TIDREN-721760 format. One record per residue: residue in one letter; x, y, z of N, C-alpha, C, O in turn. Coordinates in steps of 0.2 Angstrom, whole numbers, plus 5000, padded with zeros to 4 digits. Layout:
<atoms>
AXYZXYZXYZXYZ ...
</atoms>
This chain:
<atoms>
M449862384442450562364442450662294442450262254445 R451062264437451162194436451462164442451862194446 P451362094443451662064449452462074450452662084455 M452862064444453562074445453762154447454162164451 A453362194444453462264446453262274453453662314457 R452762244456452562254463453062224467453162254473 L453362164465453862134469454462174470454762184476 M454662214465455262254465455162314469455562344473 Y454462344468454262404472454262384479454562434483 R454062334481454062314489454762304491454862324497 S455162274488455862264490456162324491456562334495 L456062374486456362434486456162474493456562514496 L455562474494455262504500455562474507455762514511 Q455562414507455862374513456562394514456862404519 S456962394508457662414509457762484511458362494514 A457362524509457462594511457362614518457662664521 W457062574522457062584530457662574533457862604538 D458162534530458762524533459362574531459862564533 L459162614527459662664525459762724530459362724535 N460262754530460462814534460562874530461162884527 P460162924530459462924533458962884530459062864524 P458462854534458062804531457562834526457462894526 C457362794522456862814517457062864511456662884508 R457762874511457962914506458462874502459062864504 I458262854496458562804492459062844487458862894484 P459662824487460162864482459862854475459662804472 N459962914471459662914464460162884460460462924455 D460362824460460862784456460562724454460262684458 L460562714447460162654444460362594447459962544448 D461062584447461262514449461062504457460862444458 T461162554461460962544468460162534468459962494472 I459762564464459062554464458862484462458462454465 R459162464457459062394455459262344460458962294461 A459862354463460062304468459562304474459462254477 M459362364476458862364482458262334480457862314484 A458062344474457362314472457462234470456862204468 D458062204471458062134470457862114462457562064461 C458062164458457962144451458362084448458962094448 P457962034446458361974444458761984437459261944436 H458562024433458962034427458862104424458262134424 P459362134420459262194417458662204413458262254412 K458462144409457862154405457262154409456762194406 Q457262134415456662134419456562214421455962234421 W457162244422457062314424456862354418456462404419 E457062344412456862374406456162374405455762414403 A455862314407455162304406454762334412454162354410 H454962334418454562364424454862414428454562444432 G455462444426455762494430455362554430455362594435 S455162574424454762644424454162644428453962694431 A453862584429453262584433453462584441453062614445 V454062554442454262564449454462634451454262664456 L454862664447455062734448454562784448454662834451 A453962764445453462814445453162824452452762874453 M453262774456452962784463453462824468453262834474 F453962854465454462894469454562964466454462974460 D454763004471454863074469455563094470455963064474 V455863134465456563144465456663214470456263254469 S457163214474457363264478457563324474457663324468 E457563384477457663444473458363444471458563474465 D458863414474459563414472459663354468460263344465 G459163314467459263254462459663194465459863154462 A459863204472460263154475459863094478460163034478 F459263094479458863044482458163044478457963084475 I457862984479457162974478456762944484457062914488 T456162974485455762954491455062944489454862954483 N454762904493454062884492453662924497453762924503 A453162964495452763004499452362964505452462994511 R452062904504451762874509452262844514452162844520 Q452862824512453362804516453662854521453762844527 L453662914518453862974522453362994528453563014533 Q452762984526452262994531452262944537452162954543 E452362884535452462824540453062844545453062824551 L453662864541454262884545454062934550454362934556 A453762994548453563044553453163014559453263044564 K452662974557452262944563452762904568452662904574 T453162864565453662834569454062874574454162864580 Y454362934571454662984575454263014580454463024586 A453663024578453163064583453063014589453063034595 K452962944587452762894593453362884597453362874603 T453962884594454662874598454662934603454862924609 A454562994600454663054605454163054610454263074616 S453563024609453063024614453262974619453162984625 Y453462914617453762864622454262894626454362874632 R454762934623455262964627455063014632455263014638 R454563054631454263094635453863064641453963084647 R453563014639453162974645453662934649453562934655 G454162914646454662874650455062924655455162904661 K455162984653455463034657455063054663455263064668 K454363064661453863084666453863024672453763034678 G453862964669453762904673454362904678454262884684 Q454962914675455562914680455562964685455762954691 Q455363024683455263084688454763064693454863074699 A454163034691453663014696453962954701453862954707 K454362914698454662864702455162884707455162864713 E455562934705456062964710455663004715455863004721 Q455163034713454763074718454463024723454463044729 R454162974721453862924726454362894730454262884736 K454962884728455562854732455762904737455862894743 H455762974735455963024740455463034745455563034751 L454763024743454263034748454262974753454062974759 K454362914750454462854754454962854760454862834765 T455562884758456062894762455862944768456062934774 I455562994766455363044771454863014776454863024782 N454362984773453762954777454062894781453862884787 G454562864779454862804783455262844789455162814795 G455562894788455862924794455362954799455562954805 L454862984796454363014800453962954804453862964810 A453862894801453562844805454062814810453762804816 E454662814809455162794814455162844820455262824825 L455162904818455162954823454462954827454562964833 K453962934824453262934828453362874833453062874838 N453562814830453662754835454162774840453962744846 S454662814839455062824844454762874850454862864856 T454362914847453962964852453462924856453462934862 V453062874853452662834857452962794862452762784868 S453562764860453962714865454162764870454162734876 A454462824869454662864874454162884879454262884885 G453562894876452962914880452762854885452562874891 K452762794883452562734887453062724892452862714898 D453662734891454162724896454162784901454262774907 A453962844899453962904903453362894908453362914914 S452762864906452162854910452362804916451962814921 N452762764915452962714921453462744926453662704930 Q453662804925454262824929453962894932453562934929 P454262914938454062974941454363034936454863024933 N453963084936454163144932454763174934454763204940 P455363184931455963214933455863294933455463314929 V456263324936456263394936456563414929457163404928 P456163454925456463474919456963524919457063564924 T457463514915458063554914458063594908458063564902 Q457963654908457863694902458563704899459063724902 P458663704892459263714889459463794889458963834888 N460063804889460263874889460363904882460963924881 I459863894877459963914870459363954868458863934870 N459464004865458964054863458664024856459064024851 T458063994856457863964850457664014845457463994839 K457564074846457464124841457964144837457964174832 K458564114839459164134835459464064831460064064830 L459064024830459263964827459563974820460063934818 S459364024816459664034810460264064810460664074805 S460464094816461164134816461764084818462264114818 T461564024820462163984821462563954815462263964810 S463163934816463563904811463163844807462963804811 G463163854801462863804797462163814795461763784791 E461863874797461263904795460663854796460363824791 V460563834802460063784804459363814802459163874804 N458963784798458363804796457763794801457563744803 A457563854804457063854809456463824807456063794811 R456263834801455563814798455563734798455063714800 L456063704796456063634796456063604803455763544804 L456263644808456263614815455663634819455563614825 S455163674816454663704819454163644822453763664827 K454163584819453663534821453863494827453563454830 Y454563514829454763474835454763524841454663584841 S454863494847454863524853455463574854455963574850 E455363624858455863674859456563644861457063664859 E456463594866457063564868457463524862458063534861 E457063494858457363454852457663504847458163494844 Q457263564846457563614841458263644844458663644840 C458263654850458963674853459463624852460063644851 A459263564853459763504853460063504846460663504845 V459663504841459863504834460263574832460863564829 A460063624835460463694834461063694837461563724835 E461163654842461863644845462263594842462863604842 V461963534841462363484838462663494831463163474829 W462163514827462363524820462963574818463463544815 P462963634821463563674820464163644823464763644820 Y464163604828464663574831464963514827465563514826 Y464563484824464763424819465063464813465563434811 L464763514810465063544804465863564806466263564802 D465963594812466563624813467063564815467663564812 K466863514818467363464820467563414814468063394814 C467063404810467163364804467363394798467363364793 E467463464799467663504793467263504787467463484781 R466563504788466063504782465963574780465863624785 D465863584774465663654771464863664772464563624769 P464663714776463863714777463563734771462963724770 K463863764766463563784759463463724755463063724750 R463863674756463763614752463563554755463363504752 Y463463564762463163504766462663534770462763564776 E461963534768461463564771461063514776461163454776 L460763554781460363514786459663494783459163524783 S459663434780459063404776458563374781458763364787 P457963364779457463334783457663274786457463254792 Q457963234782458263164785458763174790458663134795 R459163224790459663234795459363264801459563244807 I458863304801458563324806458163274810458163264816 T457863224806457463174809457963124813457763104819 K458563114810458963064814459263104820459363064825 A459463164819459663204825459163204831459363194837 V458563214829458063214835457963144838457863144844 M457963094834457863024836458463004841458362984846 R459063024839459663004843459663054850459863024855 F459363114849459363154855458863124860458963124866 R458263104857457763074862458063014865457963004871 E458462974862458662914865459262924870459262894876 C459662974869460162994874459863034879460063024885 R459263074878458963104883458663054888458563064894 K458363004885458062944890458562914894458462894900 K459162904891459662864895460062914900460162894906 T460162974898460563024903460063054908460263074913 G459463074906458963104910458963184910458563214913 T459463204906459563284906459663304899459963264895 Y459463364897459663394891460463394890460663374884 Q460763424895461463434894461863364893462263364889 G461563314897461963244896461763214889462263184886 A461163224886461063204879461463234874461763204870 V461563304875461963334870462663324870463063314865 A462863314877463563294878463763224875464363214872 T463263184875463363114873463463114865463863084862 M463063154862463063164854463663204852463963184847 K463963244856464563284855465163234856465663244852 E465063194861465663144862465763094856466263084853 A465163074853465163034847465463074841465863044837 I465363134840465663174835466363184836466763184831 D466563194842467263204844467663144842468263144839 N467463084844467763024842467763014835468362984832 L467263034831467363024824467863074821468263054816 A467863134824468363184821469063164823469563184820 A469163124828469863104830470063044827470663024827 N469663004823469862944819470162964813469862994808 D470762954812471162974806470962944800470962974795 W470662884800470462844794469862884792469762904786 N469362894796468662924794468862994792468463024787 M469263034795469463104793469863104787470063164784 G470163054784470563054778471263074780471663084775 R471463074786472163094788472663034787473263044786 D472362974787472762914786472962904779472562914775 P473662894778473862894771473562844767473462854761 K473262784770472962734766472262754764471962724760 A471962804767471362824765471262864759470762874756 G471862894757471962924750471562994750471363014745 G471563024756471163084757470463084757470163144757 K470163024756469363024756469163024763469462994768 K468563054765468263054771467663014772467263004767 W467562984778466962944779466662974785466662944791 V466363034785466063064790465363094789465163144791 D464963054786464263074784463863074790463963034795 F463463124791463063134797462563074799462463064804 V462263044793461862994794462162924794462162884798 D462562914788462862844787463362824792463462774794 H463762874795464362864799464262884806464762884810 L463662914808463662944814462962934818462962894823 F462462964815461762964819461262924815460662934816 G461462884810460962844806460562794810459962784809 S460862774816460462724820460862734827461362754828 Y460562704832460862714839461462664839461962684843 T461362614836461962564835462562594832463162594835 E462462634827463062674824463362724828463962734829 M462862764832463162814837463562774843464062804845 E463262714845463662684850464362664848464862664851 K464362644841465062624838465462684839466062674840 R465262744838465662804838465862814845466462844847 L465362804850465562824857466062774860466462794864 N466062714857466562664860467262664856467762634858 D467262704851467862714847468262774849468362824846 R468462764855468862824858469562824856469862774855 P469862884855470562884852471062864858470962874864 Q471562824855472062794860472462854863472762894859 A472562854869472962914872473662894872473862834873 K474062944870474762924869475162934876474962984880 S475562884877475862884884476462944884476862954879 S476462984890476863034890477463024895477863064897 A477462954897478062934902478662934898478762914893 A479162964902479862964899480162894899480062854903 P480562874894480862804893481262794899481662834901 K481262734901481762714906482462704904482662684899 T482862734908483562744907483962684910483862674916 V484262644906484662584909485362604910485762624906 T485562604917486262614919486762554918486462504917 G487362564919487862514919487662464925487762404924 A487562494931487362444936486762404935486762344937 D486262434932485662394930485862334925485662274926 A486262354921486462294916486862244919486762184918 D487362264924487762214928487262164932487362104932 R486762194935486262154939485962104935485862054937 D485662134929485362084924485762024922485561964922 I486462044921486861984919486961934924486961874923 M487161964930487261924936486661874938486661824940 G486061904937485461874939485361814934485161754936 Q485461824927485461774922485961714924485761664923 L486561734926487061684927486861644933486961584933 N486561674938486361634944485861584942485761534945 R485361614938484761564936485061504932484861454933 D485561524927485861464923486161414928486161354927 Y486561444933486961394937486461354941486561294942 A485961384944485461344948485161294944484961234946 K484961304937484661264933485161204931484961144931 G485761214931486261164929486361124935486461054935 A486361144941486461104947485861064948485961004951 T485261084947484661044947484660984943484460924945 N484960994937484960944932485560894934485660844930 
</atoms>
């Protein structure tokens, strides 16, 4: 192939990559010469046949293609598909590591809480244990379908606390148990808050009552429950984010007590009361003028 023919052949291949679909050149002489950067029709008459000999015409005669270029195109498609699969696997692995990190972080926090509670308990006299009045064999029968298998690694008292607090929360905050499940993270947070409340109150009943009080205050908040017109019907009652995510968050709910509405009857002002007020004001004005 002569230099001019080689130049036009190379230009035609390069231009074919930018087509849609790529590497399929329209079988039109004017288009082919333009894509080949042919400087003059006489040059095409001299070298065009050598250039076209490197291409195959499609069955319908609409395109011309180069066999080597189609092979390179197939390799490019295969490499792109491989990159896409590897990227998808990498993303899945990243999400799995993130999920495991969240679970391990919660377990580490729970372990630290257990160690701290054990050190504090060793410096104090052993209190008389108070057993909860809940049948742990029926954890799955309570409202909200508490998963007994997820709770099996905790003590019997902690299992009972979660089994009592979780259905209470679902009922008070109007959550659908089929769409809002008791996840491992929520179990971890509930057990941690129970241990902290147990340490402060000294009894199982006191700890559970404290957690229920926080739930009651959250349910009584018109803004969080979406009853406030400004809330637009949206609720902010997540078990972790707005309630038991930390002891500070739970304290916030304990201190957020609903305002009690006054039931006292309005004071009735009689005519005699009004006369006394007027006379009192006149006397004060007179005394002030006499002083001046």
